[in-house]
C-alpha positions as CSV (number, residue, x, y, z in Angstrom):
1,X,34.6,-53.9,-36.3
2,X,31.2,-53.9,-34.7
3,X,30.5,-56.0,-31.6
4,X,28.2,-59.1,-31.9
5,X,24.7,-58.9,-30.6
6,X,24.9,-62.5,-29.4
7,X,21.9,-63.7,-31.5
8,X,23.6,-67.1,-32.2
9,X,25.2,-67.7,-28.8
10,X,22.7,-70.5,-28.0
11,X,23.1,-72.2,-31.4
12,X,25.8,-74.9,-31.6
13,X,28.5,-74.2,-34.2
14,X,27.9,-76.2,-37.4
15,X,31.6,-77.2,-37.6
16,X,31.8,-78.2,-34.0
17,X,35.4,-79.1,-33.1
18,X,36.6,-78.5,-36.7
19,X,36.0,-74.7,-36.2
20,X,39.2,-72.9,-36.4
21,X,37.9,-69.4,-36.0
22,X,39.5,-67.5,-33.1
23,X,36.3,-65.8,-32.3
24,X,33.1,-67.6,-33.3
25,X,29.6,-66.2,-33.0
26,X,28.1,-69.7,-32.4
27,X,28.2,-71.7,-29.2
28,X,31.1,-74.1,-28.5
29,X,29.9,-75.2,-25.0
30,X,30.7,-78.8,-23.9
31,X,28.0,-81.0,-22.4
32,X,28.3,-81.3,-18.7
33,X,28.5,-84.6,-17.2
34,X,27.0,-85.6,-13.9
35,X,28.8,-88.1,-11.7
36,X,27.1,-90.7,-9.6
37,X,27.8,-88.8,-6.4
38,X,25.6,-86.0,-7.8
39,X,28.4,-83.5,-8.2
40,X,28.4,-81.3,-11.2
41,X,31.5,-80.3,-13.1
42,X,31.4,-77.2,-15.2
43,X,33.9,-77.1,-18.1
44,X,35.9,-73.9,-18.0
45,X,34.9,-71.4,-20.8
46,X,37.1,-69.1,-22.7
47,X,36.4,-65.4,-22.3
48,X,34.3,-64.3,-25.3
49,X,34.3,-60.5,-25.7
50,X,31.6,-60.7,-28.3
51,X,29.2,-62.6,-26.1
52,X,26.2,-60.9,-24.6
53,X,25.9,-63.5,-21.8
54,X,25.5,-62.6,-18.2
55,X,28.4,-61.9,-16.0
56,X,28.2,-63.2,-12.4
57,X,28.5,-60.6,-9.6
58,X,31.8,-59.9,-8.1
59,X,32.8,-62.0,-5.1
60,X,31.9,-60.8,-1.7
61,X,34.6,-59.8,0.7
62,X,35.5,-62.0,3.6
63,X,33.9,-60.9,6.9
64,X,35.9,-60.1,9.9
65,X,34.9,-61.7,13.2
66,X,32.8,-59.3,15.3
67,X,32.1,-57.0,12.4
68,X,28.5,-56.0,11.7
69,X,26.6,-57.8,8.9
70,X,27.5,-56.6,5.5
71,X,25.0,-54.4,3.7
72,X,23.6,-56.6,0.9
73,X,21.9,-53.7,-0.9
74,X,24.5,-53.6,-3.7
75,X,24.3,-57.4,-4.1
76,X,20.5,-57.2,-4.3
77,X,20.7,-54.5,-7.0
78,X,23.2,-56.5,-9.1
79,X,21.1,-59.6,-8.7
80,X,18.0,-57.8,-9.8
81,X,19.7,-56.4,-12.9
82,X,21.2,-59.7,-13.9
83,X,17.8,-61.4,-13.6
84,X,16.3,-58.8,-16.0
85,X,19.0,-59.4,-18.5
86,X,18.9,-63.2,-18.6
87,X,18.1,-66.4,-16.7
88,X,18.7,-66.3,-13.0
89,X,22.2,-67.0,-11.9
90,X,23.3,-68.5,-8.6
91,X,25.1,-66.5,-6.0
92,X,28.8,-67.1,-5.9
93,X,30.4,-68.8,-2.9
94,X,32.4,-66.7,-0.5
95,X,35.7,-67.8,-2.1
96,X,35.3,-67.4,-5.8
97,X,37.6,-67.1,-8.8
98,X,37.5,-63.9,-10.9
99,X,34.3,-63.4,-12.9
100,X,33.8,-65.6,-15.9
101,X,31.3,-65.6,-18.6
102,X,28.3,-67.9,-17.9
103,X,26.8,-69.8,-20.8
104,X,23.1,-69.2,-21.0
105,X,22.6,-72.8,-22.0
106,X,23.2,-74.0,-18.4
107,X,19.8,-74.8,-16.8
108,X,18.7,-73.6,-13.4
109,X,18.9,-77.2,-12.2
110,X,22.6,-77.2,-12.9
111,X,23.0,-73.9,-11.1
112,X,21.3,-75.3,-8.1
113,X,23.8,-78.2,-7.9
114,X,26.6,-75.7,-7.3
115,X,25.5,-75.5,-3.7
116,X,25.8,-79.2,-3.3
117,X,22.4,-80.6,-4.5
118,X,19.3,-80.0,-6.5
119,X,17.0,-77.1,-5.5
120,X,13.3,-77.2,-4.9
121,X,10.7,-75.2,-6.9
122,X,9.9,-73.0,-3.9
123,X,13.6,-72.2,-3.4
124,X,14.0,-71.4,-7.1
125,X,10.9,-69.1,-7.2
126,X,11.9,-67.3,-4.0
127,X,15.4,-66.8,-5.4
128,X,13.9,-65.3,-8.5
129,X,12.0,-62.6,-6.5
130,X,13.6,-59.2,-6.6
131,X,14.9,-58.3,-3.2
132,X,13.5,-54.8,-3.4
133,X,10.0,-56.2,-3.5
134,X,10.4,-58.2,-0.3
135,X,12.5,-55.7,1.6
136,X,10.6,-53.5,4.1
137,X,10.4,-50.0,2.7
138,X,10.2,-47.1,5.1
139,X,7.3,-44.8,4.5
140,X,7.8,-41.4,2.9
141,X,8.4,-38.5,5.3
142,X,5.2,-36.9,6.5
143,X,4.4,-33.4,5.4
144,X,5.2,-30.6,7.9
145,X,2.2,-29.9,10.0
146,X,3.4,-26.6,11.3
147,X,2.1,-23.6,9.4
148,X,4.4,-22.1,6.9
149,X,4.2,-18.3,6.9
150,X,2.9,-17.2,3.5
151,X,4.3,-14.1,2.0
152,X,2.0,-11.2,2.5
153,X,0.4,-10.1,-0.7
154,X,0.4,-6.3,-1.2
155,X,-3.0,-5.0,-1.8
156,X,-3.2,-2.9,-4.8
157,X,-4.5,0.5,-4.1
158,X,-8.0,1.2,-5.4
159,X,-8.3,2.7,-8.8
160,X,-8.7,6.4,-8.3
161,X,-10.5,8.4,-11.0
162,X,-10.4,12.1,-11.9
163,X,-13.2,14.3,-13.1
164,X,-12.5,13.4,-16.7
165,X,-15.1,11.7,-19.0
166,X,-14.4,8.0,-19.5
167,X,-13.6,6.6,-22.9
168,X,-16.6,5.1,-24.7
169,X,-16.9,3.3,-28.0
170,X,-19.0,6.0,-29.6
171,X,-19.0,9.4,-27.9
172,X,-22.3,11.4,-28.4
173,X,-20.5,14.8,-28.1
174,X,-17.1,16.3,-28.1
175,X,-14.8,15.9,-25.1
176,X,-15.2,19.6,-24.1
177,X,-18.9,19.3,-24.1
178,X,-18.8,16.1,-22.0
179,X,-16.4,17.6,-19.6
180,X,-18.7,20.6,-19.0
181,X,-21.7,18.4,-18.5
182,X,-19.7,16.2,-16.1
183,X,-18.5,19.2,-14.0
184,X,-22.1,20.5,-13.6
185,X,-23.3,17.1,-12.7
186,X,-20.6,16.7,-10.1
187,X,-21.4,20.2,-8.7
188,X,-25.0,19.4,-8.1
189,X,-24.2,16.1,-6.5
190,X,-21.7,17.8,-4.2
191,X,-24.3,20.3,-3.1
192,X,-26.8,17.5,-2.3
193,X,-24.0,15.6,-0.5
194,X,-23.2,18.7,1.7
195,X,-26.9,19.0,2.6
196,X,-27.0,15.4,3.6
197,X,-23.8,15.8,5.8
198,X,-25.5,18.6,7.7
199,X,-28.8,16.7,8.2
200,X,-29.8,14.0,10.6
201,X,-26.9,11.9,12.1
202,X,-28.6,8.7,10.9
203,X,-27.7,9.6,7.3
204,X,-24.0,9.9,8.1
205,X,-23.1,6.5,6.6
206,X,-24.6,7.7,3.3
207,X,-22.5,10.8,3.0
208,X,-20.1,10.2,0.0
209,X,-16.5,11.2,0.0
210,X,-14.9,13.1,-2.8
211,X,-13.8,10.0,-4.7
212,X,-17.3,8.5,-4.5
213,X,-18.8,11.7,-5.8
214,X,-16.5,11.6,-8.7
215,X,-17.3,8.0,-9.5
216,X,-21.0,8.6,-9.1
217,X,-20.9,11.5,-11.6
218,X,-18.8,9.5,-14.0
219,X,-21.3,6.6,-13.8
220,X,-24.2,8.9,-14.6
221,X,-22.5,10.6,-17.5
222,X,-21.3,7.3,-18.9
223,X,-24.8,5.9,-18.8
224,X,-26.1,8.9,-20.8
225,X,-23.5,8.3,-23.5
226,X,-25.5,5.4,-24.9
227,X,-27.9,8.1,-26.3
228,X,-27.0,10.1,-29.3
229,X,-26.4,13.8,-30.0
230,X,-29.1,16.1,-28.8
231,X,-30.8,13.3,-26.9
232,X,-27.6,12.9,-24.8
233,X,-27.6,16.7,-24.0
234,X,-31.3,16.7,-23.1
235,X,-31.1,13.6,-20.9
236,X,-28.1,14.9,-18.9
237,X,-29.6,18.3,-18.5
238,X,-32.8,16.7,-17.1
239,X,-30.6,14.6,-14.7
240,X,-28.8,17.7,-13.5
241,X,-32.1,19.6,-12.8
242,X,-33.6,16.5,-11.2
243,X,-30.7,16.2,-8.7
244,X,-30.8,19.9,-8.0
245,X,-34.5,19.8,-7.0
246,X,-34.2,16.6,-4.9
247,X,-35.1,16.5,-1.3
248,X,-32.9,14.8,1.3
249,X,-35.1,11.7,1.3
250,X,-35.0,11.5,-2.5
251,X,-31.2,11.9,-2.5
252,X,-30.8,9.2,0.1
253,X,-33.0,6.9,-2.1
254,X,-30.8,7.7,-5.1
255,X,-27.6,6.9,-3.2
256,X,-29.0,3.6,-2.0
257,X,-29.9,2.7,-5.6
258,X,-26.3,3.5,-6.7
259,X,-24.3,1.9,-3.7
260,X,-26.7,-0.7,-2.5
261,X,-27.5,-1.4,1.2
262,X,-24.6,-3.8,1.7
263,X,-22.1,-1.1,0.7
264,X,-23.7,1.4,3.1
265,X,-23.4,-1.1,6.0
266,X,-19.8,-1.7,5.1
267,X,-19.1,2.0,5.0
268,X,-20.8,2.5,8.4
269,X,-18.6,-0.2,9.9
270,X,-15.5,1.4,8.5
271,X,-16.4,4.8,10.0
272,X,-13.6,5.8,12.4
273,X,-16.2,7.4,14.8
274,X,-18.0,4.0,15.0
275,X,-14.7,2.4,16.1
276,X,-14.6,4.6,19.2
277,X,-18.1,3.5,20.2
278,X,-17.2,-0.1,19.7
279,X,-14.2,0.0,22.0
280,X,-16.1,1.7,24.9
281,X,-15.8,5.4,24.2
282,X,-19.5,6.0,23.8
283,X,-19.7,9.6,24.8
284,X,-18.0,12.7,23.3
285,X,-16.6,13.6,26.7
286,X,-14.8,10.2,26.9
287,X,-13.5,10.6,23.4
288,X,-12.1,14.1,24.1
289,X,-10.6,12.9,27.4
290,X,-8.5,10.3,25.5
291,X,-7.8,12.8,22.7
292,X,-6.1,15.1,25.2
293,X,-3.4,12.5,25.7
294,X,-2.4,12.9,22.0
295,X,-1.3,16.5,22.4
296,X,1.9,17.2,20.3
297,X,4.1,19.7,22.1
298,X,5.7,22.2,19.8
299,X,8.5,23.4,22.1
300,X,11.8,22.6,20.4
301,X,10.3,22.4,16.9
302,X,10.7,26.0,16.0
303,X,13.4,25.2,13.5
304,X,10.9,23.2,11.5
305,X,8.5,26.2,11.2
306,X,6.4,25.9,14.3
307,X,6.0,29.4,16.0
308,X,5.6,29.4,19.8
309,X,6.3,33.0,20.6
310,X,5.5,36.4,19.1
311,X,8.3,38.1,17.3
312,X,9.4,41.3,19.1
313,X,8.9,44.8,17.7
314,X,12.7,45.0,17.1
315,X,12.7,41.8,15.1
316,X,9.8,43.0,13.0
317,X,11.6,46.3,12.3
318,X,14.7,44.4,11.3
319,X,12.7,42.3,8.9
320,X,11.1,45.3,7.3
321,X,14.5,47.0,6.8
322,X,15.7,43.8,5.1
323,X,12.8,43.8,2.7
324,X,13.4,47.4,1.8
325,X,17.1,46.8,1.2
326,X,16.3,43.9,-1.1
327,X,14.4,46.3,-3.3
328,X,11.7,43.7,-4.1
329,X,14.1,41.0,-5.4
330,X,12.9,37.5,-4.6
331,X,13.7,33.9,-5.7
332,X,11.0,32.1,-7.6
333,X,9.4,29.3,-5.5
334,X,8.9,27.2,-8.6
335,X,11.8,27.6,-11.0
336,X,14.4,29.3,-8.9
337,X,14.7,32.4,-11.1
338,X,15.7,35.7,-9.5
339,X,13.0,38.3,-10.2
340,X,11.7,41.6,-8.8
341,X,8.3,42.2,-7.3
342,X,6.5,45.6,-7.7
343,X,3.7,46.0,-5.1
344,X,1.1,48.3,-6.5
345,X,2.6,47.8,-10.0
346,X,5.4,49.6,-11.8
347,X,5.1,52.2,-14.5
348,X,4.5,49.5,-17.1
349,X,1.6,48.0,-15.0
350,X,3.7,44.9,-14.1
351,X,3.5,43.1,-10.7
352,X,6.7,41.1,-11.3
353,X,9.7,41.0,-13.7
354,X,11.1,38.1,-15.5
355,X,8.2,37.3,-17.7
356,X,6.4,33.9,-17.6
357,X,7.5,31.0,-15.4
358,X,8.4,27.6,-16.7
359,X,8.4,25.0,-13.9
360,X,7.6,21.5,-12.8
361,X,4.6,21.4,-10.5
362,X,5.8,18.1,-8.9
363,X,9.0,18.0,-6.9
364,X,11.8,15.7,-8.1
365,X,11.7,12.3,-6.6
366,X,15.1,10.5,-6.2
367,X,14.0,7.2,-4.7
368,X,17.6,6.1,-4.0
369,X,18.9,7.3,-7.4
370,X,21.6,9.9,-7.8
371,X,19.5,11.9,-10.3
372,X,15.8,12.6,-9.5
373,X,12.9,12.7,-11.9
374,X,9.8,14.9,-11.8
375,X,6.6,12.7,-11.5
376,X,4.6,15.4,-13.4
377,X,6.4,14.6,-16.7
378,X,9.1,12.0,-15.8
379,X,11.8,14.4,-17.0
380,X,15.1,14.5,-15.1
381,X,15.9,17.0,-12.5
382,X,17.2,20.3,-14.0
383,X,15.2,19.9,-17.2
384,X,12.9,22.6,-18.6
385,X,9.6,22.9,-16.9
386,X,6.5,21.2,-18.2
387,X,4.1,23.9,-16.9
388,X,3.8,27.6,-17.5
389,X,2.7,30.3,-15.1
390,X,1.9,33.9,-15.9
391,X,4.4,35.3,-13.4
392,X,7.1,34.1,-11.0
393,X,6.0,33.6,-7.4
394,X,7.7,33.4,-4.0
395,X,6.9,32.3,-0.4
396,X,7.9,33.6,3.0
397,X,8.7,31.3,5.9
398,X,10.5,33.6,8.3
399,X,8.2,34.4,11.3
400,X,9.6,37.9,11.7
401,X,8.9,38.8,8.1
402,X,5.4,37.2,8.4
403,X,4.8,39.3,11.6
404,X,5.8,42.4,9.7
405,X,2.6,41.9,7.5
406,X,0.3,40.7,10.3
407,X,1.4,40.1,13.9
408,X,0.9,36.6,15.5
409,X,-1.8,36.3,18.1
410,X,-2.2,33.8,20.9
411,X,-5.5,32.0,21.2
412,X,-7.4,33.7,24.0
413,X,-8.6,31.9,27.1
414,X,-12.4,31.8,27.7
415,X,-12.8,30.9,31.4
416,X,-16.5,31.6,31.5
417,X,-17.4,29.5,28.5
418,X,-18.0,25.8,28.6
419,X,-15.3,23.6,27.0
420,X,-15.5,23.7,23.2
421,X,-15.4,20.7,21.0
422,X,-12.1,19.9,19.2
423,X,-11.8,21.4,15.7
424,X,-10.0,20.1,12.6
425,X,-9.1,22.8,10.1
426,X,-7.3,23.3,6.8
427,X,-6.2,26.4,4.9
428,X,-5.6,26.8,1.2
429,X,-3.0,29.3,0.1
430,X,-2.2,31.4,-3.0
431,X,0.7,33.5,-4.2
432,X,0.6,37.3,-3.9
433,X,3.0,40.2,-4.0
434,X,3.6,39.7,-0.3
435,X,4.4,36.0,-0.6
436,X,2.0,33.1,0.1
437,X,-1.3,34.1,1.8
438,X,-4.4,32.3,2.9
439,X,-7.3,32.3,0.4
440,X,-9.7,29.8,2.0
441,X,-10.3,28.5,5.5
442,X,-12.3,25.4,6.4
443,X,-13.0,24.0,9.9
444,X,-15.0,20.9,10.9
445,X,-15.9,19.5,14.3
446,X,-14.2,16.4,15.6
447,X,-15.0,13.5,15.5
448,X,-18.2,13.8,13.4
449,X,-16.7,16.1,10.7
450,X,-19.6,18.6,10.8
451,X,-18.8,21.7,8.8
452,X,-18.3,24.7,11.1
453,X,-16.6,27.3,8.8
454,X,-15.8,27.5,5.1
455,X,-15.0,31.0,3.7
456,X,-12.8,32.6,1.0
457,X,-10.3,35.2,2.2
458,X,-9.3,38.4,0.5
459,X,-5.5,38.8,0.5
460,X,-3.4,41.8,1.6
461,X,-1.2,41.7,-1.5
462,X,-2.1,41.6,-5.2
463,X,-2.8,38.1,-6.4
464,X,-0.2,36.5,-8.6
465,X,-1.4,32.9,-8.8
466,X,-4.3,31.2,-7.0
467,X,-2.3,27.9,-7.1
468,X,-5.4,26.1,-8.3
469,X,-3.7,22.8,-8.8
470,X,-3.2,22.5,-5.0
471,X,-5.7,25.0,-3.5
472,X,-8.7,24.0,-5.6
473,X,-9.7,27.7,-5.8
474,X,-10.5,28.9,-9.3
475,X,-10.4,32.4,-10.5
476,X,-14.1,32.4,-11.4
477,X,-15.3,31.2,-8.0
478,X,-12.9,33.4,-6.1
479,X,-13.8,36.6,-8.0
480,X,-17.5,36.0,-8.0
481,X,-17.8,35.1,-4.3
482,X,-20.0,37.5,-2.4
483,X,-18.9,39.4,0.7
484,X,-19.2,37.6,4.0
485,X,-21.8,39.8,5.8
486,X,-23.9,37.1,7.6
487,X,-23.1,34.2,9.9
488,X,-21.9,31.1,8.2
489,X,-24.6,28.6,7.2
490,X,-23.6,25.1,6.1
491,X,-24.7,24.2,2.6
492,X,-24.8,27.8,1.4
493,X,-22.5,29.3,-1.2
494,X,-19.0,30.3,-0.2
495,X,-18.5,33.9,0.8
496,X,-15.4,36.0,1.1
497,X,-14.1,37.8,4.2
498,X,-12.3,41.0,3.8
499,X,-8.8,40.0,5.2
500,X,-6.8,37.2,6.8
501,X,-7.3,38.9,10.2
502,X,-11.1,38.5,9.8
503,X,-10.7,34.9,8.8
504,X,-8.5,34.4,11.9
505,X,-11.2,35.9,14.1
506,X,-13.8,33.6,12.7
507,X,-11.7,30.6,13.7
508,X,-10.8,31.9,17.1
509,X,-14.5,32.3,17.8
510,X,-14.8,28.5,17.6
511,X,-11.9,27.6,19.9
512,X,-10.3,28.6,23.2
513,X,-6.8,28.1,24.5
514,X,-7.8,24.6,25.9
515,X,-9.5,23.4,22.7
516,X,-7.6,20.7,20.8
517,X,-6.9,22.1,17.3
518,X,-6.2,19.4,14.7
519,X,-4.4,19.7,11.5
520,X,-1.9,18.1,9.1
521,X,1.4,20.0,8.9
522,X,-0.4,22.5,11.1
523,X,2.4,25.0,11.3
524,X,1.6,26.1,7.7
525,X,-2.0,26.7,8.5
526,X,-1.3,28.4,11.8
527,X,1.4,30.7,10.2
528,X,-0.7,32.0,7.4
529,X,-3.4,32.9,9.9
530,X,-0.8,34.1,12.4
531,X,-2.1,32.0,15.3
532,X,-0.1,30.6,18.2
533,X,-2.2,27.8,19.8
534,X,-1.0,25.9,22.9
535,X,-3.0,22.7,22.3
536,X,-2.1,21.3,18.9
537,X,-2.6,17.8,17.5
538,X,-0.6,17.4,14.3
539,X,-0.9,14.2,12.2
540,X,2.6,14.8,10.9
541,X,3.8,14.1,14.4
542,X,1.3,11.4,15.1
543,X,2.3,9.5,12.0
544,X,6.0,10.4,11.8
545,X,8.2,9.5,8.9
546,X,11.0,7.0,9.7
547,X,13.6,9.6,8.7
548,X,12.2,12.2,11.1
549,X,11.5,15.9,10.5
550,X,11.6,17.7,8.2
551,X,10.7,14.7,6.1
552,X,7.0,13.9,6.5
553,X,4.2,11.8,5.0
554,X,1.7,13.5,2.8
555,X,-2.0,13.6,3.9
556,X,-2.9,11.7,0.7
557,X,-0.6,8.8,1.5
558,X,-1.8,8.6,5.2
559,X,-5.4,8.7,4.2
560,X,-4.9,5.9,1.6
561,X,-2.9,3.8,4.1
562,X,-4.8,4.1,7.3
563,X,-8.3,5.1,6.1
564,X,-8.4,3.2,2.7
565,X,-9.7,6.5,1.3
566,X,-8.6,8.4,-1.8
567,X,-8.4,12.1,-1.4
568,X,-6.9,14.9,-3.6
569,X,-7.8,13.0,-6.7
570,X,-9.2,15.8,-8.7
571,X,-6.0,16.4,-10.6
572,X,-5.7,19.9,-12.0
573,X,-8.9,20.8,-10.2
574,X,-6.9,20.8,-7.0
575,X,-7.6,19.9,-3.4
576,X,-10.7,20.4,-1.3
577,X,-10.0,21.9,2.1
578,X,-13.1,20.4,3.7
579,X,-12.1,16.9,2.4
580,X,-8.6,17.4,3.8
581,X,-9.9,18.6,7.2
582,X,-12.3,15.6,7.6
583,X,-9.5,13.2,6.6
584,X,-7.2,14.7,9.1
585,X,-9.8,14.4,11.9
586,X,-10.4,10.7,10.9
587,X,-6.7,10.0,11.1
588,X,-6.7,11.4,14.7
589,X,-9.8,9.2,15.5
590,X,-7.7,6.1,14.5
591,X,-5.0,7.2,16.9
592,X,-7.5,7.8,19.7
593,X,-8.8,4.2,19.3
594,X,-5.2,2.9,19.5
595,X,-4.4,5.1,22.4
596,X,-7.4,4.0,24.4
597,X,-6.6,0.3,23.9
598,X,-3.1,0.9,25.2
599,X,-4.4,2.9,28.2
600,X,-6.8,0.1,29.1
601,X,-3.8,-2.3,29.2
602,X,-2.1,0.2,31.6
603,X,-5.1,0.2,33.9
604,X,-6.8,3.4,32.9
605,X,-10.6,3.5,33.6
606,X,-13.5,5.9,33.5
607,X,-14.7,6.4,37.1
608,X,-17.9,8.4,37.4
609,X,-17.2,9.9,33.9
610,X,-13.6,10.9,34.7
611,X,-10.6,9.3,33.0
612,X,-8.6,7.8,35.9
613,X,-5.1,6.2,36.0
614,X,-4.4,2.8,37.5
615,X,-3.0,4.3,40.7
616,X,-5.9,6.6,41.2
617,X,-8.4,3.7,40.5
618,X,-6.7,1.7,43.2
619,X,-6.8,4.5,45.7
620,X,-10.4,5.2,44.8
621,X,-11.4,1.5,45.4
622,X,-9.7,1.7,48.7
623,X,-11.9,4.5,49.9
624,X,-9.4,7.3,49.4
625,X,-10.2,10.5,47.7
626,X,-8.9,11.0,44.2
627,X,-8.4,14.7,44.9
């Protein structure tokens, strides 16, 4: 059966006392009688399970003497709930019988008489107020005022572009045509940028880096794609000729139109050389004095490829005997295939055996995984290569075998010559029948990055592969380069010296044994030129990898992280040795600024133009001689 909703609980039963139902839905309440003494008697009611009337709260427990006051919160909650369900009910006395069903027909006046007398209107209204409305409520907890450390958001690296035409809705020409136009446009812009770099120092902030030149060329070519067919070709051709004939002032004006003055100011502020001036190293002598404290000793690093002594004649003879015994067999530096080299070519006109080379041009990257993948094609380690070379190639790391081709030479001292400025340099290498040889040498001054030397180098062995993806040297430019017969002039076309020994001499003419020589992984560049230099600053050692040598950070990663500069972004077009040399010098400039701040905290000062330690400064101030 369903329970009653109690709709008729206030209606008197029509049969009154004659009702013989055990459970009736009507009311059978008896009228209460009031005595003359004012006492009210309530007739006991039978428990009606179908009644929806209110049930009085449970009796309160008896208090012990000395006990703290009882928490009335539960009573207030029950009282508030009962008032929402029906007429207000009186609180039960301390001693009370078990809960009984209260008839709703009883008036509040009768409820008040349970305490011994009638209640006033103010008492009744106060009793009807919900306790939670009158009780003092504590305020919500105040917010924490201390600063909560926010998680550092990783800055997304800038979007680096390659020298590839951008996608447009309607291309005015085929991709091959657009690519040719873009390369010529970039070539002229690069020539103008080189002239600007060698001009007045006030234009230094306007010199564009490689990524900016690529973006500039892409913007110009993309703007011309709005034209159609022959109009596109004519417009781009005129733009190329116009840029080629521009004077330095016209080129500066064009750069300002493209970048805007605000961008130029921002770039000038981000110039590492400007940082040295802002921290008190205003002169080049002061900058070089602090730079000398960043010298990276090479003693003890011979096992990582750094050469500090010349191989002896006996060691060279042993290396030559080993090469002769091997009968020209080498292991491919790319695919690991065993093949044979034929210097001077064999009877079939071959330089190597084994046919073509299938290889991955990017090394496998494990990143904590058991099996690595090649970033060049995302294929697993051990899979077939994604690139193809005409021949297999090999490299030589052994200093004794390198010396058997060209002996190492120490940088000569030049006592009668004034101290030379520091030099940052970079070499590009290609594969020959004698291993890996130098094919381009570039040197810039530090810290201004002025070009001092940039030449191609004719190798000793026959060329197998120019390694263009990394060297940036193409077959066309290398073969067509003219012979180096006049002193180097910045901004001119690259010329070719007759041997690595001649390239080494050109670099040694710029330095002495006391000149700081700057490079990234400098042992590779020094070894291909066979130079032993006592004063080396290697950015691999200035910015060490947490795992230590031989693991090292690449120049591209360091430049992006510390200079916010994208380099080596040309893709298959390869690297630019000048760009790498400048970036390496700027990384050193950052370290010089940090080193000078640390030295100042240690008390170092310039006294009469001489960098002086804290102890020497104190003795100098006391009137003692610093000598």
